C-alpha positions as CSV (number, residue, x, y, z in Angstrom):
1,M,15.8,-99.4,8.5
2,E,16.4,-102.8,10.0
3,K,14.4,-105.9,9.3
4,N,15.3,-108.7,11.6
5,R,14.4,-111.5,9.3
6,F,17.2,-110.4,6.9
7,F,19.7,-110.2,9.7
8,P,22.4,-108.9,9.3
9,A,20.6,-107.1,6.5
10,I,19.5,-103.6,7.1
11,V,16.3,-102.1,5.9
12,A,16.5,-98.4,5.2
13,V,13.5,-96.2,4.7
14,V,16.0,-94.1,2.9
15,I,19.5,-92.6,3.3
16,A,20.8,-89.3,2.8
17,G,21.2,-88.3,-0.9
18,S,19.3,-91.1,-2.6
19,F,17.2,-88.6,-4.5
20,A,17.9,-85.3,-6.2
21,A,16.0,-82.1,-7.0
22,G,16.6,-78.7,-5.3
23,L,17.0,-77.8,-1.7
24,F,14.1,-75.4,-1.8
25,E,12.1,-77.3,-4.5
26,P,13.2,-76.5,-7.5
27,E,18.2,-87.3,-17.8
28,L,22.5,-90.9,-21.7
29,R,21.9,-93.5,-24.0
30,A,24.8,-95.2,-25.8
31,Q,24.3,-96.3,-29.4
32,G,26.4,-98.7,-31.3
33,G,26.6,-99.4,-35.0
34,L,26.8,-102.8,-36.7
35,P,29.8,-104.9,-35.7
36,E,32.6,-104.9,-38.3
37,V,33.1,-108.6,-37.8
38,L,30.3,-111.0,-36.8
39,S,31.5,-113.4,-34.2
40,N,31.8,-117.0,-35.4
41,I,30.8,-118.2,-32.0
42,R,27.3,-119.7,-32.2
43,P,25.3,-121.1,-29.3
44,S,24.7,-124.8,-29.6
45,A,21.1,-126.1,-29.7
46,S,21.4,-127.3,-26.1
47,N,22.5,-123.8,-24.9
48,R,19.8,-121.6,-26.4
49,D,18.1,-121.3,-23.1
50,L,21.0,-120.5,-20.8
51,D,20.3,-119.8,-17.2
52,P,21.5,-116.3,-15.9
53,M,24.5,-117.5,-14.0
54,T,25.8,-119.7,-16.9
55,T,25.2,-116.8,-19.3
56,Y,27.1,-114.3,-17.2
57,N,30.0,-116.7,-16.7
58,R,30.2,-117.4,-20.4
59,V,30.2,-113.7,-21.3
60,L,32.8,-113.0,-18.6
61,R,35.1,-115.8,-20.1
62,I,34.7,-114.4,-23.6
63,I,35.7,-111.0,-22.4
64,Q,38.7,-112.4,-20.6
65,E,39.8,-114.5,-23.6
66,R,38.8,-112.4,-26.6
67,S,38.2,-108.7,-25.7
68,Y,40.6,-106.4,-27.6
69,G,42.5,-103.9,-25.4
70,E,42.6,-103.5,-21.7
71,T,39.6,-104.7,-19.6
72,L,38.5,-104.1,-16.1
73,P,39.4,-106.7,-13.4
74,D,36.8,-109.4,-13.0
75,L,35.6,-108.0,-9.7
76,Q,34.9,-104.6,-11.2
77,L,33.1,-106.2,-14.1
78,T,30.9,-108.1,-11.6
79,Y,30.2,-104.9,-9.8
80,R,29.0,-103.3,-13.0
81,A,27.0,-106.3,-14.0
82,I,25.1,-106.3,-10.7
83,S,24.6,-102.5,-10.9
84,G,23.2,-102.9,-14.4
85,L,20.8,-105.6,-13.3
86,L,19.5,-103.5,-10.4
87,N,19.3,-100.3,-12.6
88,S,17.1,-102.2,-15.0
89,L,14.4,-102.2,-12.4
90,D,13.9,-98.4,-13.0
91,D,13.8,-97.8,-9.2
92,P,15.9,-94.9,-8.0
93,Y,16.3,-96.5,-4.6
94,T,17.4,-100.0,-5.7
95,R,21.1,-100.0,-6.2
96,F,24.4,-101.9,-5.7
97,L,26.7,-100.9,-2.8
98,D,30.3,-101.5,-3.4
99,P,32.5,-102.0,-0.3
100,V,33.1,-98.3,0.1
101,G,29.4,-97.5,-0.2
102,Y,28.4,-100.4,2.1
103,R,30.9,-99.3,4.7
104,G,29.6,-95.8,4.5
105,L,26.0,-96.9,5.0
106,K,27.0,-98.9,8.1
107,E,28.9,-95.9,9.4
108,E,25.9,-93.7,9.0
109,N,23.7,-96.2,10.8
110,S,26.2,-96.3,13.7
111,G,26.7,-92.6,13.8
112,E,30.5,-92.7,13.5
113,F,32.7,-92.3,10.4
114,E,35.9,-90.8,9.1
115,G,35.5,-87.7,7.0
116,I,35.3,-83.9,7.0
117,G,32.5,-83.6,9.5
118,A,29.7,-81.9,7.5
119,Q,26.1,-82.8,6.8
120,L,25.3,-82.5,3.1
121,S,21.8,-81.6,1.9
122,N,20.1,-84.8,0.6
123,Q,19.1,-83.0,-2.6
124,L,21.2,-81.2,-5.2
125,T,20.5,-77.6,-6.0
126,R,18.8,-76.6,-9.2
127,E,22.3,-76.1,-10.8
128,G,23.4,-79.6,-9.7
129,Y,25.6,-78.5,-6.8
130,V,26.2,-80.4,-3.6
131,R,25.2,-78.1,-0.7
132,I,26.6,-78.0,2.8
133,F,23.5,-78.3,5.0
134,R,25.7,-77.6,8.1
135,P,29.2,-78.2,9.3
136,L,29.3,-80.4,12.4
137,P,30.4,-78.7,15.7
138,N,34.1,-79.0,16.3
139,G,34.5,-81.0,13.0
140,P,37.3,-80.6,10.5
141,A,35.1,-78.7,8.0
142,L,34.1,-76.1,10.5
143,K,37.7,-75.6,11.6
144,A,38.7,-75.2,7.9
145,G,36.1,-72.4,7.4
146,I,33.3,-74.3,5.7
147,R,29.9,-72.6,6.2
148,K,26.3,-73.5,6.0
149,G,25.0,-73.0,2.5
150,D,28.4,-73.5,0.8
151,L,28.3,-75.3,-2.6
152,I,30.8,-78.0,-3.5
153,T,31.7,-77.9,-7.2
154,K,34.8,-80.1,-7.2
155,V,36.5,-82.7,-5.0
156,D,40.3,-83.0,-5.5
157,G,39.9,-81.2,-8.8
158,K,37.1,-83.5,-10.1
159,S,33.7,-81.9,-10.8
160,V,30.8,-83.2,-8.7
161,V,28.2,-81.0,-10.4
162,G,25.2,-83.2,-11.2
163,M,26.7,-86.1,-9.2
164,Q,24.4,-88.0,-6.9
165,V,25.0,-86.9,-3.3
166,D,25.8,-90.5,-2.3
167,D,28.6,-90.7,-4.9
168,A,29.9,-87.3,-3.7
169,V,30.0,-88.5,-0.1
170,K,32.1,-91.6,-1.2
171,I,34.9,-89.4,-2.5
172,I,34.7,-86.8,0.2
173,R,35.0,-89.3,3.0
174,G,38.3,-91.1,3.6
175,K,40.9,-92.3,6.0
176,A,41.6,-90.1,9.0
177,G,44.7,-88.1,8.5
178,T,44.4,-87.8,4.7
179,V,43.6,-84.5,3.0
180,V,40.7,-83.7,0.7
181,R,40.5,-80.5,-1.4
182,L,37.1,-79.0,-1.9
183,T,36.3,-76.3,-4.5
184,I,33.7,-74.1,-2.9
185,K,31.2,-71.7,-4.5
186,R,30.0,-69.4,-1.7
187,P,26.8,-67.4,-2.3
188,G,27.7,-63.7,-2.4
189,E,31.4,-64.2,-3.3
190,P,32.4,-63.7,-7.0
191,K,34.8,-66.7,-7.5
192,P,35.1,-70.3,-6.3
193,F,38.0,-71.1,-4.0
194,D,39.7,-74.2,-2.7
195,V,39.6,-75.5,0.9
196,A,42.0,-78.2,2.1
197,I,40.5,-80.3,4.9
198,T,42.2,-83.0,6.9
199,R,39.8,-85.9,7.4
200,A,39.3,-87.1,11.0
201,P,37.1,-89.5,13.0
202,V,33.7,-87.9,13.4
203,E,30.8,-88.6,15.6
204,F,27.7,-87.4,13.8
205,E,25.9,-85.5,16.5
206,I,22.4,-86.2,15.2
207,V,20.6,-84.6,18.1
208,N,20.6,-80.9,19.2
209,A,18.5,-80.0,22.2
210,V,18.0,-76.6,23.8
211,M,15.3,-74.6,25.6
212,K,14.5,-72.2,22.8
213,D,12.1,-70.0,24.7
214,E,13.0,-69.6,28.3
215,K,10.0,-67.4,29.1
216,N,7.4,-70.0,27.9
217,K,9.7,-73.0,28.5
218,I,9.5,-74.3,24.9
219,G,12.0,-77.1,24.4
220,Y,13.6,-77.8,21.0
221,I,15.0,-81.1,19.7
222,S,16.4,-81.4,16.2
223,L,17.1,-84.9,14.8
224,A,19.3,-85.1,11.7
225,Q,19.0,-88.8,11.0
226,F,17.3,-92.0,12.2
227,N,20.3,-94.2,13.0
228,E,21.0,-96.6,15.8
229,M,21.5,-93.9,18.3
230,A,18.5,-91.8,17.4
231,Y,16.0,-93.1,20.0
232,P,18.3,-93.1,23.1
233,K,19.6,-89.6,22.3
234,V,16.1,-88.1,21.7
235,E,14.8,-89.8,24.9
236,R,17.8,-88.4,26.8
237,A,17.2,-84.9,25.4
238,Y,13.5,-85.0,26.2
239,R,14.2,-86.0,29.8
240,E,16.7,-83.2,30.2
241,L,14.3,-80.6,28.8
242,E,11.6,-82.0,31.1
243,R,13.9,-81.5,34.1
244,Q,14.3,-77.9,33.1
245,G,10.5,-77.3,33.3
246,M,9.6,-77.7,29.6
247,R,5.9,-76.8,28.9
248,G,6.0,-77.3,25.1
249,L,8.2,-79.2,22.6
250,I,9.3,-78.6,19.0
251,L,10.7,-81.7,17.2
252,D,12.7,-80.5,14.1
253,L,12.9,-83.0,11.3
254,R,13.8,-80.6,8.5
255,G,16.5,-81.9,6.3
256,N,16.3,-85.3,7.9
257,P,16.6,-87.9,5.0
258,G,15.4,-90.8,7.1
259,G,17.2,-94.0,8.2
260,L,16.2,-97.1,10.1
261,L,12.5,-98.2,10.3
262,D,12.8,-99.4,13.9
263,A,14.2,-96.0,14.9
264,A,11.2,-94.3,13.4
265,I,8.8,-96.5,15.3
266,D,10.7,-95.9,18.6
267,I,10.7,-92.1,18.1
268,S,7.0,-92.2,17.3
269,S,6.5,-94.1,20.5
270,L,8.0,-91.3,22.5
271,F,5.2,-88.9,21.4
272,I,2.2,-91.1,20.6
273,P,0.3,-93.2,23.2
274,A,0.8,-96.9,23.4
275,G,-0.9,-99.2,20.9
276,R,-1.6,-96.6,18.2
277,D,-0.8,-97.3,14.5
278,A,2.5,-95.8,13.6
279,V,2.9,-97.1,10.0
280,V,1.4,-99.7,7.7
281,I,4.0,-101.8,5.8
282,V,2.8,-103.3,2.5
283,E,5.0,-106.2,1.3
284,A,5.7,-107.0,-2.3
285,G,3.0,-109.7,-2.3
286,G,0.4,-107.4,-0.8
287,D,0.5,-108.6,2.8
288,R,0.2,-105.8,5.3
289,E,1.8,-105.4,8.7
290,V,0.7,-102.6,11.0
291,R,3.5,-101.4,13.3
292,K,2.2,-99.9,16.5
293,T,3.7,-97.6,19.1
294,S,5.2,-99.1,22.2
295,G,3.8,-98.2,25.6
296,R,7.1,-98.5,27.4
297,K,8.5,-95.6,25.5
298,Y,5.7,-93.0,25.7
299,L,6.9,-89.8,27.5
300,L,5.0,-86.8,26.0
301,K,3.4,-84.7,28.7
302,V,3.4,-81.3,26.8
303,P,2.1,-80.0,23.5
304,L,4.2,-81.1,20.5
305,V,5.0,-79.3,17.2
306,V,6.8,-81.2,14.5
307,L,8.8,-79.2,11.9
308,V,9.2,-80.6,8.4
309,N,10.2,-79.4,4.9
310,R,10.8,-80.6,1.4
311,T,13.9,-82.5,2.4
312,S,12.3,-84.4,5.3
313,A,12.0,-87.9,3.9
314,S,11.1,-91.5,4.6
315,A,11.5,-92.2,8.4
316,S,10.9,-88.5,9.0
317,E,7.6,-88.8,7.1
318,I,6.7,-91.9,9.1
319,V,7.0,-89.9,12.3
320,A,5.3,-86.7,11.0
321,G,2.5,-88.8,9.5
322,A,2.0,-90.8,12.7
323,V,1.9,-87.6,14.8
324,K,-0.6,-86.0,12.4
325,D,-2.9,-89.0,12.0
326,N,-3.0,-89.7,15.7
327,N,-3.7,-86.1,16.6
328,A,-0.6,-86.1,18.8
329,G,0.7,-82.7,17.8
330,T,0.8,-80.0,15.1
331,V,2.9,-80.5,12.0
332,V,4.4,-77.2,10.6
333,G,6.4,-76.3,7.5
334,T,6.2,-77.5,3.9
335,T,5.0,-80.8,2.3
336,T,7.7,-83.4,2.8
337,F,9.7,-85.1,0.1
338,G,7.4,-88.1,-0.5
339,K,9.3,-91.4,-0.1
340,G,7.1,-94.2,1.0
341,L,9.3,-97.2,-0.1
342,V,11.3,-99.5,2.1
343,Q,14.7,-100.8,1.1
344,T,16.3,-104.0,2.3
345,V,20.1,-104.0,2.3
346,V,21.3,-107.5,1.8
347,P,25.0,-108.2,2.3
348,L,26.6,-110.1,-0.7
349,S,29.5,-112.5,-0.6
350,V,31.3,-110.4,-3.2
351,N,34.1,-108.6,-1.3
352,N,31.9,-107.1,1.5
353,S,29.4,-105.5,-0.9
354,A,25.6,-105.4,-0.7
355,S,22.5,-104.8,-2.7
356,M,19.8,-102.3,-1.6
357,I,16.5,-103.4,-3.0
358,T,13.0,-101.9,-2.6
359,T,11.0,-104.7,-0.9
360,A,7.9,-102.9,0.5
361,K,6.0,-99.6,0.7
362,Y,4.6,-97.9,3.7
363,L,1.4,-96.0,4.3
364,N,0.7,-93.5,7.0
365,P,-1.7,-94.7,9.8
366,S,-4.7,-93.1,7.9
367,G,-3.8,-95.4,4.9
368,K,-2.5,-92.6,2.8
369,D,0.2,-93.5,0.2
370,I,2.7,-90.6,0.5
371,N,5.2,-91.9,-2.1
372,R,5.9,-89.4,-4.9
373,S,5.3,-90.7,-8.4
374,R,4.3,-89.6,-11.9
375,E,0.7,-89.6,-10.7
376,Q,1.1,-87.7,-7.4
377,R,3.3,-85.2,-5.6
378,G,3.2,-87.3,-2.4
379,G,4.5,-86.3,1.0
380,V,3.0,-85.4,4.3
381,E,1.2,-82.1,4.2
382,P,1.6,-80.0,7.3
383,D,-1.3,-78.8,9.4
384,V,0.2,-75.3,9.2
385,I,2.1,-74.5,6.0
386,V,5.0,-72.0,6.3
387,E,7.5,-71.5,3.5
388,M,11.1,-70.5,3.8
389,T,13.1,-69.0,1.0
390,E,16.7,-69.7,0.1
391,E,17.5,-66.1,0.9
392,E,16.0,-66.5,4.4
393,F,17.9,-69.8,4.9
394,L,21.3,-68.3,4.0
395,A,20.6,-65.2,6.1
396,G,19.9,-67.2,9.1
397,K,16.2,-66.3,9.3
398,D,13.7,-69.1,10.1
399,P,10.0,-68.2,9.8
400,Q,9.1,-71.9,10.2
401,L,10.7,-72.1,13.6
402,Q,9.2,-68.8,14.6
403,K,5.7,-70.1,13.7
404,A,6.4,-73.3,15.6
405,L,7.5,-71.3,18.7
406,E,4.3,-69.3,18.5
407,I,2.1,-72.3,18.3
408,A,3.9,-74.1,21.1
409,A,3.7,-71.0,23.4
410,Q,-0.1,-70.7,22.7
411,Q,-0.6,-74.4,23.5
412,S,1.8,-74.6,26.5
413,G,0.0,-75.9,29.6
414,R,-2.8,-77.6,27.6
415,G,-1.1,-81.0,27.7
416,P,-0.2,-83.5,24.9
417,G,-2.4,-83.8,21.8
418,S,-3.0,-80.1,21.4
419,R,-3.2,-79.0,17.8
420,A,-3.3,-75.8,15.8
421,T,-5.9,-75.1,13.2
422,S,-4.8,-75.8,9.6
423,A,-3.6,-72.7,7.8
424,R,-1.8,-71.8,4.6
């Protein structure tokens, strides 16, 4: 998500693959002994309280001058030092972005990148596999035979089992024209197999819109990510469905890992009347900022159903929570992931890298803290709970969408703000 005061910093309510569990819900400590030789280097009395930068520079110099064997280049040592510093905060969302990771983040926010053209699930499977959520239309992955539900076990012969999705993305993406070899485990097939894919420029088509039910005129818009193009593309899709006579709308946020804060506010403003609370931002010092919907963007004239699941996170949870708390529609599916923290991405002067640091939390308009923790499950609970099994997902069955279509058809013609009775 973007925060203007940090410009050109980017504030992300979260990015794909920053957390891991299972697609359908499903810890290394190094120890060293005593040194064989105690260093005869002793801090002088005047240096006992070294400041952090002086301390780092001194240790770096000692490594350069005295370390036995080969050492990493200074830049890599600095990357690792920054990563260690951020990791010490014990926050899964605070991390260091090297130039590759930072470039990838900016590409995701712009909606264009070079890679295989496939959307990965933002959570690992229970076995630690990276799952293909869907190959993108006309992308290299689809042309190479990759299917929805395929599991990636290796990339160019290197195991990615248990690897964070963000790290897997780094090695799967690459310069257009280069080849990457994925080892695929496909459900229902006995042995893994390799697929060679030539990377290419890809435009991530984040919006898919169609009239799902021609008889009842139920429009359907799926949004895969809240990047810079999310609002204009969703608005355009809405107007086209409206032109076709839409009498009800389904907004599908399942599998959407989030993205930019401003995009979440803009999307909420399409479906919630002007001046309503969309989200409450709580800064590190406790100050609160209530972000409201914009009147210039409100378009909704038909009943709305929002689809969510366990992999709908952050910005998706802002929109779903805002729709629910403002009685703007019916939320259907399963309880969302539960990420209510805001990260600020601050560019660093170190070779086009950046740090992503949690700087605030957000609450839904009702004041509910939806962030998952040791104390609470978190997430936005739907008005109508509908489960979907992994078997149904792989077989192409979609009971959640079917329920959304039923509700939208029942409400069609009633106008915006219609809502189904809570059910389980």
